[in-house]
Backbone as a ProteinNet text record, in pm:
[ID]
protein_1_A
[PRIMARY]
MAESYLTIKNKSEGLYKEKGSKFLSFAIPVSNIEEIKEILKDYRKEFYDARHVCYAYMLGADRDEFRANDDGEPSGTAGRPILGQINSRNLTNVLVIVVRYFGGILLGTGGLIVAYKQAAADALDLAEIEERKVECMHKVYFDYPQMNDVMRILKEENASVKDTQYTNGCTVYFEVCKANDARLVKRMTDLRLVKLD
[TERTIARY]
-1167.6	-1088.1	-1133.8	-1038.5	-1067.4	-1156.7	-1245	-1330.7	-1271.2	-1175.6	-1106	-964.4	-880.7	-742.5	-690	-580	-515.9	-391.9	-374	-253.9	-218.4	-112.5	-77.4	-125.4	-161.1	-219.5	-111.5	-3	103.2	239.4	340.8	478.4	515.4	593.7	643.7	790	862	1004.8	1037.7	1138.3	1184	1335.6	1389	1534.1	1569.4	1679.1	1731.5	1883.1	1943.5	2089.4	2142.7	2255.5	2318	2467.5	2547.6	2695	2750.1	2702.4	2753.8	2684.4	2616.7	2542.6	2408.4	2369.1	2238.9	2151.6	2029.9	1932.5	1815.5	1809.5	1700.1	1589.9	1467.6	1359.6	1248.9	1187.2	1083.1	970.3	849.4	731	653	625.2	568.4	448.3	332.8	219.2	245.8	219.1	244	127.5	120.7	11.1	55.5	180.9	225.9	378.9	428.2	572	647.6	591.2	660.2	687.1	587.5	601.5	713.2	717	819.3	958	973.4	1104.1	1152.6	1062.4	1098	1141.3	1065.4	1097.3	1233.6	1258.8	1388.2	1503.5	1482.1	1586	1617.5	1512.9	1530.6	1603.6	1568.6	1632.1	1778.6	1806.3	1946.3	2030	1968.2	2037.8	2058.8	1953.2	1960.9	2059.7	2060.6	2147.8	2263.1	2324.1	2432.1	2551	2568.5	2684.2	2655.6	2534.6	2500.3	2555.1	2582.5	2635.5	2529.1	2407.5	2299.6	2167.4	2088.1	1950.6	1862	1814.1	1735.8	1587.1	1504.2	1361.1	1277.3	1147.6	1046.9	917.4	834.7	703.7	599.3	474	358.2	256	197	98.3	-26.9	-138.7	-263.5	-351.7	-481.8	-578.3	-564.1	-524.1	-505.7	-364.2	-281.2	-144.8	-64.5	-79	-14.9	105.9	142.3	259.2	355.4	471.6	565	708.5	800.9	942.1	1021.6	1132.9	1225.8	1365.8	1443.4	1575.6	1677.8	1787.3	1892	2001.2	2005.5	2103.3	2244.8	2293.3	2432.1	2452.3	2351.5	2361.6	2353.2	2402.2	2390.2	2245.4	2228.7	2096.1	1998.3	1882	1775.6	1787.4	1889.9	1908.4	1842.9	1798.9	1744.8	1603.5	1591.7	1462.2	1355.3	1392.2	1293.1	1239.8	1327.6	1274	1186.3	1220.2	1137.3	999.4	999.1	872.8	791.3	860.1	793.1	713.5	765.9	695.5	571.3	581.4	464.5	357.4	401.2	309.3	243.6	321	267	155.4	151.3	45.3	-64.1	-51.7	-148.8	-164.6	-54	-58.4	-34.3	-80.6	-48.6	-39.4	3.6	28.7	122.1	227.7	326.5	467.4	559	701.2	774	862.4	945.6	1091.6	1160.7	1302.8	1381.2	1489.8	1579.8	1719.2	1770.1	1901.7	2000.4	2111.9	2208.8	2338.3	2376.7	2509.1	2593.1	2698.6	2782.7	2862.8	2864.4	2932.4	3068.6	3116.5	3250.8	3254.6	3144.5	3141	3040.4	3086.4	2997	2892.2	2769.1	2659.9	2630.4	2682.4	2650.1	2509.9	2478.5	2347.7	2232.7	2244	2137.9	2117.3	2226.8	2219.8	2158.3	2192.1	2135.6	1985.2	1942.7	1799.8	1722.3	1772.6	1706.6	1704.5	1816	1826.2	1728.6	1724.8	1633.3	1487.4	1461.5	1325.3	1281.8	1367.1	1333.3	1317.9	1406	1397.7	1265.9	1231	1104.4	985.8	991.7	882.6	864.4	975.4	967.6	893.5	928.4	859.8	712	680.3	540.4	459.4	523.3	452.6	411.7	488.2	458.8	363.6	330	240.4	94.8	10.6	-133	-191.2	-249.6	-304.1	-451.7	-493.5	-635.1	-684.5	-814.8	-878.1	-940.1	-915	-973.1	-1055	-1164	-1247.6	-1186.9	-1197.8	-1152.5	-1255.3	-1209.5	-1298.5	-1282.9	-1394	-1393.4	-1423.8	-1343.8	-1358.2	-1434.4	-1527.4	-1603.9	-1625.7	-1667.3	-1721.9	-1848.1	-1945.3	-2074.4	-2107.6	-2157.6	-2200.1	-2352.2	-2416.2	-2562	-2606	-2729.3	-2786.6	-2857.2	-2878.2	-2936.7	-3065.6	-3157.4	-3282.2	-3258.8	-3144.4	-3117.3	-3049.4	-3020.6	-2944.6	-3002.2	-3133.9	-3193.4	-3178.7	-3202.3	-3191.6	-3048.8	-2950.5	-2809.9	-2767.7	-2800.3	-2759	-2826.8	-2953	-3023.3	-2952.3	-2913.8	-2844.2	-2710.4	-2635.2	-2505.9	-2523.6	-2627.6	-2653.3	-2693.2	-2786	-2836.8	-2727.9	-2628.8	-2521.1	-2397.8	-2412.3	-2302.6	-2176.4	-2196	-2080.9	-2035.6	-1905.7	-1858.4	-1816.8	-1876.6	-1849.6	-1715.7	-1626.3	-1492.4	-1482.1	-1558.3	-1551.7	-1675.8	-1720	-1831.3	-1794.8	-1837.4	-1814	-1944.3	-1980.1	-2103.4	-2069	-2097.6	-2078.5	-2208.9	-2203.2	-2328.6	-2409.9	-2337.7	-2400.3	-2330.5	-2350.3	-2288.2	-2192.6	-2080.7	-1986.3	-1959.5	-1977.5	-1951.6	-1850.1	-1742.4	-1641.7	-1672.4	-1679.3	-1714.1	-1644.6	-1641.7	-1589.6	-1700.3	-1699.7	-1796.6	-1724.7	-1762.2	-1693.6	-1726.1	-1632.1	-1641	-1769.3	-1812.9	-1933.3	-2057.8	-2062.7	-2179.4	-2160.4	-2041.3	-2006.8	-2096.7	-2112	-2188.3	-2332.9	-2392.2	-2531.3	-2544.5	-2451.9	-2455.4	-2438.9	-2342.2	-2318.7	-2445.1	-2510.7	-2633.6	-2741.9	-2759.7	-2863.5	-2834.9	-2708.4	-2673	-2695.9	-2654.7	-2667.7	-2813.7	-2898.8	-3043.6	-3109	-3043.5	-3099.4	-3080.6	-3181	-3170.3	-3079.7	-3001.1	-2917.8	-2809.5	-2771	-2662.8	-2549.8	-2427.8	-2312.5	-2212.9	-2174.9	-2086.9	-1952.3	-1843.1	-1708.7	-1652.9
-134.9	-108.8	-199	-243.7	-335.1	-268.4	-347.8	-296.6	-325.4	-419.8	-448.1	-495	-500.6	-543.6	-606.6	-680.4	-743.9	-665.1	-644.8	-578.4	-637.5	-586.9	-635.2	-535.9	-588	-504.9	-426.9	-494.2	-432.5	-468.8	-402.5	-434	-572.5	-648.9	-778.3	-792.5	-878.5	-895.8	-1042.3	-1066.6	-1202.1	-1207.8	-1327.5	-1346.6	-1468.5	-1457.6	-1572.1	-1566.5	-1682.4	-1688.5	-1788.2	-1751	-1840.2	-1812.6	-1914.7	-1906.8	-1781.4	-1754.3	-1639.9	-1508.4	-1497.7	-1375.1	-1376.9	-1259.1	-1245.1	-1154.1	-1196.9	-1119.2	-1085.9	-961.2	-916.3	-860	-905.2	-860	-792.3	-693.4	-612.1	-590.8	-629.2	-603.1	-491.8	-383.6	-262.6	-215.9	-193	-137.7	8.9	47.3	183.8	230	362.7	411.4	501.1	551	637	640.9	698	702.8	785.5	898.8	984	907.7	832.1	750.6	647.2	583.9	483.4	545.9	664.3	732.1	759.9	805.7	833.7	706.4	599.4	472.1	422	427.5	380.7	463.4	594.8	681.3	638.2	612.1	569.3	436	341.4	208.8	216.5	300.6	316.1	377.5	468.5	530.7	427.9	353.1	254.8	142.7	97.3	-14	37.6	148.1	212.6	118.2	19.9	-70.7	-194.9	-206.3	-322.7	-303.4	-414.6	-410	-363	-414	-380.3	-361.2	-263	-243.8	-248.9	-368.9	-391.7	-387.6	-358	-348	-365.2	-382.7	-379.6	-331.7	-264.2	-223.3	-235	-239.6	-243.2	-148.3	-61.8	35.8	33.8	73.9	92	-31.5	-8.7	-119.1	-205.8	-143.8	-220.5	-276.5	-255.8	-308.5	-264.3	-136.5	-90.3	-0.2	23.7	106.6	23.1	-8.8	-95.2	-66.1	-112.4	-94.1	-200.8	-240.5	-334.5	-273.9	-281.1	-220.4	-318.5	-339	-434.9	-373.3	-241.8	-170.8	-228.3	-243.9	-286.6	-436.8	-515.2	-659.6	-680	-795.5	-819.7	-803.7	-744.3	-709.7	-828.2	-803	-904.1	-1006.8	-994.8	-1098.1	-1062.5	-939.3	-898.6	-840.4	-725.1	-657.9	-742.1	-809	-888.4	-1006.2	-1083.9	-1192.2	-1140.6	-1023	-964.1	-928.7	-860.9	-824.2	-949.6	-1054.8	-1182.3	-1235.9	-1218	-1264.3	-1178.6	-1049.1	-961.1	-1003.9	-1026.8	-1067	-1200.6	-1297.5	-1432.7	-1434.9	-1333	-1323.4	-1223.7	-1164.7	-1065.2	-946	-903.4	-792.2	-658.9	-553.4	-418.6	-327.9	-203.4	-108.1	-169.8	-230.6	-296	-268.5	-248.4	-231.2	-343	-413.9	-515.5	-475.3	-462.3	-426.4	-547.4	-578.8	-684.2	-624.2	-629.8	-575.4	-690.8	-680.6	-788.9	-749.9	-835.2	-826.6	-937.8	-900.6	-996.4	-1081.2	-1211.9	-1305.7	-1351.4	-1293	-1328.4	-1432.2	-1504	-1607.4	-1563.1	-1558.6	-1520.5	-1629	-1586.7	-1683.1	-1713.1	-1630.5	-1649.2	-1598.9	-1580.1	-1522.6	-1612.4	-1741.4	-1834.3	-1828.9	-1827.4	-1822.2	-1692.7	-1582.2	-1452.7	-1448.6	-1497.8	-1499.1	-1577	-1694.8	-1777.1	-1703.6	-1642.8	-1575.6	-1458.1	-1374.1	-1258.8	-1303.5	-1406.9	-1460.7	-1515.4	-1595.1	-1658.1	-1554.4	-1454.1	-1348.7	-1272.7	-1235.1	-1163.6	-1251.5	-1378.9	-1472.5	-1483.4	-1487.3	-1500.9	-1382.6	-1260.4	-1142.1	-1142.8	-1176.3	-1175.1	-1288.7	-1403.8	-1515.5	-1480.9	-1393	-1353.9	-1234.6	-1176.2	-1059.9	-1105.9	-1024	-1052	-984.8	-1065.2	-1014.1	-982.6	-867.5	-830.7	-777.5	-795.4	-741.5	-607.2	-508.6	-375.2	-337.4	-266.8	-217	-88.4	-69.7	55.3	163	272.5	382.3	497.9	560.6	679.1	800.4	903.1	1024	1130.5	1198	1305.2	1418.9	1532.1	1636.5	1688.7	1720.5	1765.5	1899.8	1994.8	2128.2	2135.7	2193.8	2210	2316.5	2361.2	2457.3	2380.4	2447.9	2383.4	2306.2	2357	2281.1	2140	2118.1	1986.2	1888.2	1935.5	1855.7	1715	1704.2	1572.2	1477.7	1530.2	1445.5	1394.3	1484.1	1446.9	1343.5	1370	1279.6	1143.4	1142	1014.2	928.8	992.4	918	865.6	948	903.6	782.3	787	675.7	549.9	564.2	448	382.6	461.2	406.1	369	369.6	331.8	415.2	542.7	633.1	675.4	700.6	749.2	895.3	977.8	1122.4	1147	1217.7	1245.8	1385.5	1479.5	1616.7	1692.2	1787.9	1874.2	2018.1	2108.9	2251.9	2325.6	2411.7	2489.1	2636.7	2698.1	2843.1	2897.9	2964.3	3007.8	2887.6	2780.9	2655.1	2543.8	2420.8	2305.5	2235.7	2187.7	2106.8	1980.7	1865.1	1737.7	1659.2	1616.7	1530.5	1387.8	1296.3	1159.1	1057.2	933	820.1	717.7	652.7	545.7	432.7	308.5	197.1	199.8	153.9	162.1	99.3	-9	-80	9.4	103.8	191.4	328.4	355.4	490.6	543.5	468.4	518.3	548.6	459.8	480	604.5	620.9	738.2	867.4	869.3	988.1	1023.7	923.5	949.4	1006.9	948.3	996.6	1140.8	1171.1	1308	1408.4	1372.7	1467.9	1485.5	1389.7	1404.2	1505.3	1533.6	1631.1	1772.4	1855.8	1995	2073	2165.5	2256.9	2185.8	2067.8	1994.5	1979.2	2015.9	2006.7	1905.9	1809.4	1702.2	1710.3	1701.1	1692.7	1554.1
-1283.9	-1165.7	-1051.1	-970.5	-860.5	-756.5	-694.1	-587	-450.1	-444.9	-319.2	-351.3	-249.9	-269.2	-141.4	-154.4	-39.3	-1	127.7	177	313	373.9	507	611.6	728.1	833.9	908	945.2	1024.9	967.6	1016.5	978	1032.1	953.7	1001	959.4	1028.6	1002.5	980.3	895.7	870.4	867.5	851.6	851.8	768.3	692.1	617.9	628.8	657.7	668.2	566.1	504	406	401.7	431.8	423.9	491.3	610.2	685.8	656.3	541.9	510.8	583.4	634.2	700	615.8	593.1	516.6	609.4	655.8	742.8	653.4	673.9	585.5	664.7	599.1	661.8	561	597.7	514.9	583.8	509.6	569.1	486	552.3	477.2	441.6	317.2	269.6	182.4	158.7	74.7	-39.7	-35.5	-145.1	-155.2	-264.9	-293.4	-189.3	-146.9	-49	79.9	123.7	244.4	225.2	109.4	79.5	84	22.8	22.4	164.4	250.3	390.4	462.8	443.9	509.7	463.1	332.1	278.4	335.7	347.2	403.7	547.3	625	764.7	773.6	687.8	691.8	649	549	506.4	619.2	693.5	806.7	918.1	949.9	1058.3	1026.9	902.4	862.4	775.3	818.6	742.5	720.5	811	801.6	717.3	662.6	578.7	438.2	370.2	234.4	134.3	151.1	56	130	83.6	131.1	5.9	-25.1	-147.9	-113.6	-213.6	-184.6	-309.7	-284.9	-391.2	-328	-408.9	-358.8	-468.1	-423	-512.3	-451.7	-536.6	-489.7	-577	-518	-592.8	-592.3	-588.7	-587.5	-712.4	-824.1	-948.6	-962.1	-858.9	-854.1	-976.9	-1015	-1138.5	-1116.3	-990.1	-960.8	-876.9	-933.4	-861.5	-901.1	-816.6	-845	-772.3	-830.7	-767.1	-775.9	-666.1	-662.2	-605.9	-680.1	-641.2	-552.8	-540.2	-457	-467.2	-589.6	-608.6	-623.3	-592.8	-618.4	-770.7	-821.2	-966.3	-1012.6	-1129.6	-1181.8	-1177.2	-1117.7	-1114.3	-1002.5	-916.8	-813.2	-679.9	-661.2	-530.9	-543.3	-609.1	-619.1	-685.6	-794.9	-868.8	-786.4	-719.3	-635.1	-519.9	-466.2	-359.4	-416.6	-532.1	-597.7	-631.8	-671.2	-702.9	-584.7	-463.1	-343.7	-315.1	-342.4	-327.8	-428.8	-553.2	-660.6	-634.7	-585.4	-567.1	-462.1	-377.7	-276.1	-317.3	-437	-486.7	-393.1	-332.5	-237.3	-307	-244	-288.5	-165.7	-189.7	-81	22.6	-28.5	57.3	5.1	99.2	71	143.3	72.5	136.5	117.9	230.2	231	280.1	210.8	258.4	273.1	396.7	431	436.3	360.4	357.5	427.9	520	581.9	520.7	450.6	377.7	475.2	448.9	538.8	491.2	381.4	335.5	224.9	203.5	97.9	-8.5	-134.2	-244.8	-265.6	-290.6	-307.7	-454.3	-545.6	-688.3	-716.3	-844.2	-878	-832.7	-853.8	-811.1	-660.9	-586.1	-440.3	-390.6	-457.7	-419.4	-443.8	-558.6	-592.3	-486.1	-449.7	-347.5	-213.2	-175.8	-46	-35.6	-138.6	-133.1	-139.3	-217.8	-226.9	-90.8	-27.3	101.1	212.2	212.4	315	302.5	178.7	154.7	193.1	155.8	187.8	338.7	413.3	558.7	620.9	579.1	633.3	595.8	471.2	426.1	488.3	512.1	575.7	718.8	781.4	919.8	928.5	814.2	811.6	812.3	874.7	871.9	747.9	659.8	533.1	551.7	497.4	507	373.3	351.5	229.7	263.6	178.3	198.2	76	102	-7.6	-62.6	-192.6	-254	-222.4	-163.9	-126.6	-226.2	-261	-347.3	-259.4	-274.6	-192.3	-271.4	-205.8	-270.2	-171.5	-227.2	-140.6	-206.9	-123.7	-174.8	-109.1	-192	-144.9	-156.4	-56.5	-64.1	35.9	19.4	113.6	225.2	336.1	455.1	427.5	341.6	318.4	259.6	193.3	134.4	232.7	353.1	450.9	469.7	493.6	520.4	402.2	280.5	160.4	142.9	156.6	137.6	242.3	368.6	475.3	463.9	419.6	401	294.8	182.3	75.8	127.2	197.9	251.8	342.6	425	518	440.5	346.6	271.3	185.9	140.4	57.1	139.6	272.7	364.2	343.7	314.6	300.8	440.4	454.6	585.2	572.2	655.5	655.3	722.2	652.7	705.4	765.3	709.9	760.5	713.2	794.2	754	784.6	695.6	716	690.1	785.5	773	766.3	651.7	636.6	580.3	464	399.2	353.5	317.9	280.4	356.5	314.1	381.7	285.1	338.7	262	343.6	279.2	346.2	263.5	329.4	267	310.4	214.2	251.4	161.5	209.2	132.1	117.3	2	-21.9	-94.5	-65.2	-131.7	-280.5	-359.9	-505.8	-558.9	-494.6	-540.3	-535	-440.2	-425.6	-490.2	-542.2	-586.3	-698	-806.1	-921.5	-882.6	-802.8	-761.8	-672.8	-578.7	-490.3	-571.2	-663.9	-745.9	-823.5	-881.8	-958.6	-867.7	-750.5	-657.4	-613.1	-588.3	-545.8	-658	-779.5	-891.1	-932.3	-895	-921.6	-827.6	-714.8	-619.8	-675.1	-655	-699.1	-605.2	-659.5	-581.7	-499.7	-545.2	-477.2	-576.3	-534	-622.7	-566.8	-650.1	-604.9	-677.7	-602.4	-661.5	-635.3
[MASK]
+++++++++++++++++++++++++++++++++++++++++++++++++++++++++++++++++++++++++++++++++++++++++++++++++++++++++++++++++++++++++++++++++++++++++++++++++++++++++++++++++++++++++++++++++++++++++++++++++++++

């Protein structure tokens, strides 16, 4: 599994024009399918008068969850070229939407492929790309006497504490980069009376 991945920092927009047709493109950082569905719903509502709202997305550090959608364009002429632009940059956790306003002149399959590819490329070229480390999320339970040992390990392994709860015992939710995960898990499980999820 990958220890880091490339994604875009912020939303960016692009534009491609061909024979009167306008292709508005949007590259959007995303993290899950539910978020993508909401964004697509909003874009379809906003661009209700457009002929097509085509898209492609890639999710996961291993880039193993993806989809391309032609939204009524001839099969393979819209979603696939958009996905190709995401792939050519090795990006993930990104959604690219291309909205087409028809200009009255048919572009043919070759013309459509070029138009959707160029529109997607324009939005992605304007996006700021960043590398992110894959984080592993855990929670650890322990009694108060183990507090110093647990916190020392979290600090030494550069884990970031997300939440703490103190009741009869202690619960700490934390993230650690994938590179340090196995070592941290081993150190925690070696501690007596400490339970790690």
